[in-house]
Structure formats: structure tokens, C-alpha cells
TIMITI-191846 format. One record per residue: residue number from 0; x negated, y, z negated of N, C-alpha, C in turn. Coordinates in steps of 0.2 Angstrom, whole numbers, always signed. Layout:
N
{NUM,{X,Y,Z},{X,Y,Z},{X,Y,Z}}
...
//
This chain:
143
{0,{-284,+6,+457},{-280,+9,+452},{-273,+8,+451}}
{1,{-270,+8,+445},{-264,+6,+445},{-259,+11,+446}}
{2,{-252,+9,+449},{-248,+12,+451},{-247,+19,+446}}
{3,{-247,+17,+440},{-245,+22,+434},{-251,+28,+434}}
{4,{-256,+26,+435},{-262,+31,+435},{-262,+34,+443}}
{5,{-259,+33,+447},{-258,+36,+452},{-253,+42,+453}}
{6,{-249,+41,+448},{-241,+46,+446},{-245,+50,+439}}
{7,{-252,+49,+437},{-253,+53,+432},{-254,+60,+434}}
{8,{-252,+66,+431},{-253,+73,+433},{-261,+74,+431}}
{9,{-264,+77,+438},{-271,+78,+439},{-273,+85,+435}}
{10,{-268,+90,+434},{-270,+96,+432},{-265,+98,+426}}
{11,{-266,+102,+422},{-262,+103,+416},{-257,+107,+420}}
{12,{-257,+111,+425},{-250,+115,+427},{-246,+110,+431}}
{13,{-249,+104,+432},{-244,+98,+435},{-240,+94,+428}}
{14,{-244,+94,+425},{-241,+92,+417},{-234,+96,+416}}
{15,{-236,+102,+415},{-230,+106,+413},{-225,+108,+419}}
{16,{-226,+107,+424},{-220,+108,+432},{-217,+99,+430}}
{17,{-221,+95,+426},{-215,+89,+425},{-212,+89,+419}}
{18,{-216,+92,+414},{-214,+92,+406},{-209,+97,+405}}
{19,{-209,+103,+408},{-204,+108,+404},{-197,+106,+406}}
{20,{-196,+104,+415},{-189,+106,+415},{-186,+99,+412}}
{21,{-189,+93,+410},{-187,+87,+407},{-187,+88,+400}}
{22,{-190,+93,+396},{-188,+93,+389},{-183,+97,+387}}
{23,{-179,+93,+382},{-172,+93,+380},{-171,+101,+376}}
{24,{-176,+102,+372},{-176,+109,+369},{-175,+115,+371}}
{25,{-181,+116,+375},{-183,+122,+380},{-175,+122,+384}}
{26,{-173,+116,+385},{-167,+117,+393},{-160,+118,+388}}
{27,{-161,+117,+382},{-155,+120,+379},{-154,+126,+377}}
{28,{-160,+129,+376},{-160,+136,+376},{-159,+140,+381}}
{29,{-161,+136,+387},{-161,+140,+392},{-168,+143,+396}}
{30,{-173,+141,+393},{-179,+143,+393},{-181,+140,+402}}
{31,{-184,+146,+404},{-187,+146,+412},{-192,+146,+414}}
{32,{-196,+144,+417},{-204,+144,+419},{-203,+152,+426}}
{33,{-207,+156,+424},{-206,+162,+430},{-211,+162,+432}}
{34,{-218,+160,+430},{-226,+160,+432},{-231,+156,+428}}
{35,{-234,+153,+433},{-239,+150,+429},{-247,+151,+433}}
{36,{-252,+153,+428},{-259,+153,+431},{-265,+151,+426}}
{37,{-271,+151,+429},{-275,+147,+424},{-275,+151,+418}}
{38,{-273,+147,+411},{-273,+151,+406},{-269,+155,+404}}
{39,{-264,+156,+408},{-258,+160,+407},{-251,+158,+409}}
{40,{-246,+160,+407},{-239,+158,+409},{-233,+164,+406}}
{41,{-229,+163,+412},{-223,+168,+409},{-216,+165,+409}}
{42,{-212,+164,+404},{-206,+161,+404},{-200,+167,+401}}
{43,{-195,+165,+404},{-191,+167,+403},{-185,+164,+398}}
{44,{-181,+170,+393},{-175,+166,+389},{-169,+172,+391}}
{45,{-166,+168,+396},{-158,+173,+397},{-155,+172,+390}}
{46,{-152,+180,+390},{-146,+180,+386},{-140,+176,+386}}
{47,{-139,+173,+380},{-130,+171,+380},{-128,+169,+373}}
{48,{-122,+170,+372},{-119,+172,+364},{-122,+166,+360}}
{49,{-122,+160,+363},{-124,+154,+360},{-131,+156,+357}}
{50,{-135,+160,+358},{-142,+163,+354},{-141,+168,+349}}
{51,{-134,+171,+350},{-134,+176,+344},{-135,+174,+336}}
{52,{-136,+179,+334},{-137,+178,+325},{-132,+183,+322}}
{53,{-130,+188,+325},{-126,+193,+323},{-124,+199,+328}}
{54,{-119,+200,+329},{-116,+205,+333},{-120,+202,+341}}
{55,{-124,+207,+344},{-127,+203,+350},{-135,+202,+350}}
{56,{-137,+203,+344},{-143,+201,+340},{-145,+194,+342}}
{57,{-151,+194,+347},{-153,+186,+347},{-158,+185,+340}}
{58,{-156,+178,+340},{-158,+173,+333},{-165,+172,+334}}
{59,{-169,+174,+329},{-178,+175,+328},{-179,+168,+331}}
{60,{-176,+163,+327},{-178,+156,+329},{-178,+157,+336}}
{61,{-172,+158,+341},{-175,+159,+348},{-180,+161,+350}}
{62,{-182,+166,+349},{-187,+171,+351},{-194,+165,+348}}
{63,{-195,+165,+342},{-201,+159,+340},{-203,+154,+345}}
{64,{-194,+150,+348},{-196,+145,+352},{-199,+147,+358}}
{65,{-196,+153,+362},{-199,+156,+367},{-207,+156,+366}}
{66,{-209,+160,+360},{-216,+159,+360},{-219,+153,+360}}
{67,{-216,+149,+357},{-220,+141,+355},{-221,+138,+363}}
{68,{-215,+139,+368},{-215,+136,+373},{-220,+141,+379}}
{69,{-219,+146,+378},{-224,+150,+384},{-231,+147,+381}}
{70,{-233,+147,+374},{-239,+148,+373},{-241,+138,+374}}
{71,{-237,+134,+373},{-238,+128,+377},{-241,+127,+384}}
{72,{-237,+131,+387},{-237,+131,+395},{-244,+134,+398}}
{73,{-246,+140,+394},{-253,+143,+394},{-258,+138,+393}}
{74,{-257,+135,+387},{-262,+131,+385},{-265,+125,+389}}
{75,{-258,+122,+392},{-259,+117,+396},{-263,+119,+403}}
{76,{-262,+125,+405},{-263,+127,+411},{-270,+130,+412}}
{77,{-273,+128,+417},{-280,+130,+419},{-286,+126,+413}}
{78,{-282,+122,+410},{-287,+116,+406},{-287,+109,+408}}
{79,{-292,+106,+406},{-292,+98,+409},{-287,+94,+405}}
{80,{-286,+89,+411},{-279,+86,+407},{-283,+80,+403}}
{81,{-281,+80,+396},{-285,+76,+392},{-282,+68,+394}}
{82,{-285,+64,+390},{-282,+55,+392},{-276,+54,+389}}
{83,{-275,+56,+382},{-269,+56,+380},{-265,+62,+381}}
{84,{-260,+60,+386},{-256,+67,+387},{-250,+68,+381}}
{85,{-253,+71,+377},{-250,+73,+371},{-251,+80,+369}}
{86,{-246,+86,+365},{-249,+90,+363},{-245,+93,+358}}
{87,{-247,+97,+353},{-244,+99,+348},{-245,+106,+345}}
{88,{-241,+111,+343},{-244,+117,+339},{-244,+115,+332}}
{89,{-250,+118,+331},{-253,+117,+324},{-253,+123,+320}}
{90,{-251,+129,+323},{-252,+136,+321},{-247,+140,+324}}
{91,{-243,+143,+322},{-237,+148,+324},{-237,+155,+320}}
{92,{-237,+160,+323},{-238,+167,+319},{-235,+172,+322}}
{93,{-228,+172,+321},{-222,+179,+324},{-222,+185,+321}}
{94,{-223,+191,+324},{-222,+198,+321},{-217,+199,+325}}
{95,{-211,+201,+322},{-206,+204,+327},{-206,+209,+326}}
{96,{-205,+215,+331},{-206,+221,+332},{-199,+225,+332}}
{97,{-194,+224,+335},{-187,+227,+336},{-182,+219,+337}}
{98,{-177,+223,+336},{-171,+216,+337},{-170,+216,+345}}
{99,{-169,+210,+347},{-168,+208,+355},{-159,+209,+355}}
{100,{-159,+214,+358},{-151,+215,+357},{-147,+215,+365}}
{101,{-145,+209,+364},{-139,+207,+370},{-144,+208,+378}}
{102,{-151,+205,+378},{-154,+205,+384},{-159,+200,+386}}
{103,{-159,+199,+391},{-164,+193,+393},{-172,+194,+390}}
{104,{-176,+189,+388},{-182,+191,+386},{-187,+186,+390}}
{105,{-194,+190,+390},{-199,+187,+394},{-205,+187,+390}}
{106,{-208,+181,+390},{-213,+180,+386},{-221,+179,+390}}
{107,{-225,+183,+390},{-229,+182,+393},{-236,+180,+388}}
{108,{-239,+175,+389},{-244,+170,+386},{-252,+171,+389}}
{109,{-257,+172,+385},{-264,+172,+387},{-267,+169,+384}}
{110,{-271,+164,+385},{-275,+160,+381},{-281,+165,+379}}
{111,{-281,+165,+375},{-288,+169,+371},{-295,+166,+370}}
{112,{-294,+159,+368},{-301,+155,+368},{-297,+148,+367}}
{113,{-303,+144,+372},{-301,+137,+374},{-305,+132,+370}}
{114,{-305,+129,+366},{-311,+124,+363},{-310,+118,+367}}
{115,{-313,+110,+365},{-311,+105,+368},{-304,+101,+366}}
{116,{-301,+105,+362},{-294,+102,+361},{-290,+106,+358}}
{117,{-293,+112,+354},{-289,+117,+351},{-288,+124,+355}}
{118,{-282,+126,+357},{-282,+132,+362},{-278,+137,+358}}
{119,{-280,+144,+359},{-278,+150,+354},{-275,+154,+359}}
{120,{-269,+155,+358},{-264,+158,+363},{-261,+164,+361}}
{121,{-261,+171,+363},{-258,+176,+363},{-252,+177,+366}}
{122,{-246,+179,+363},{-240,+177,+366},{-235,+186,+364}}
{123,{-233,+189,+370},{-230,+196,+370},{-223,+194,+372}}
{124,{-216,+196,+367},{-210,+196,+370},{-208,+203,+372}}
{125,{-205,+204,+379},{-200,+209,+379},{-195,+208,+381}}
{126,{-190,+214,+381},{-184,+214,+382},{-182,+215,+390}}
{127,{-178,+214,+393},{-178,+215,+399},{-179,+222,+402}}
{128,{-177,+226,+397},{-178,+233,+398},{-185,+236,+396}}
{129,{-190,+233,+396},{-197,+233,+394},{-200,+233,+386}}
{130,{-194,+235,+382},{-195,+237,+377},{-198,+229,+373}}
{131,{-204,+231,+369},{-205,+224,+365},{-203,+222,+358}}
{132,{-202,+214,+359},{-199,+212,+354},{-202,+208,+348}}
{133,{-207,+205,+350},{-211,+201,+346},{-219,+200,+349}}
{134,{-223,+198,+345},{-230,+196,+346},{-230,+190,+342}}
{135,{-233,+184,+347},{-236,+180,+343},{-242,+175,+343}}
{136,{-245,+173,+341},{-252,+170,+341},{-250,+162,+338}}
{137,{-252,+159,+344},{-251,+152,+342},{-259,+149,+344}}
{138,{-258,+144,+341},{-264,+138,+339},{-260,+131,+343}}
{139,{-263,+129,+348},{-261,+123,+351},{-265,+118,+352}}
{140,{-264,+110,+351},{-269,+105,+352},{-267,+101,+357}}
{141,{-273,+100,+363},{-272,+96,+367},{-273,+89,+365}}
{142,{-270,+84,+369},{-273,+76,+367},{-271,+74,+360}}
//
């Protein structure tokens, strides 16, 4: 076995533990992994003024990025690692329920259905106070 294959992640969780800290955009936003399990993930987006759209309300694009990133982590966790270590969001729907006003946000993602390469993920975003902020449905392709 070549050295390249020896360093290859064996599980989706390993893929995400290597990928997420090194990914520039989630890092730029400050998104952090809180918890990951088989087919689930919890991520946090700390409030900073750079995420504000007006006043102290977090921009909807930052909320959507949190949803997308949480869904990606959940999609990879608990599934088989494809030969091609690649993935992409193929569908993203966000329903904004209330403004995220000056609070850290937490996204909880759960796999609804896992096919051979397509994974459907439900994501709920809540403010630190527990108030619901947004709901997302993400379709993610592995491989």
C-alpha cells in the first residue's frame, strides 16, 4: 500500500475532522464543529460584527452558510467514504423563521435519507437563547 493510501481517511468523520479546520470559507466565518455522530452534526457560528447586515442582525447568507456546512458534515459522518474524496451541495432550501439578533448560532443537522451518493439532510438553526432562527433542507452528493 502506498503512503498516500495509508494517510487516506477511513471514515467520513475522519474526512470532516481533517477538512473542516482547513477549509477557508467556514474558517473565515468562524464556524466551529461542536459535535459529530453517525448521520448528525452540530456546528456553531459565533456572533461577530463582520456577519451583520444591519444593526446587530446576522446576514442571511451567513445563516445559509452555517446550514450548508452543518449538512455537509452530517452527510459525511456515518456514511461510506467514496473512492473520490469529493462532495458538493446540489440543493439548498432555507426558511428564515426569525432574525438572528446579536447572538451566537447553533446548527443541528440530521440525515433524513442516505442513498448511494445522494444524502438528504434536515438542519435547524437556533440562537444561543434557544429561539429558532432558520430551517434548512439540503441535498448533498458524496463522491
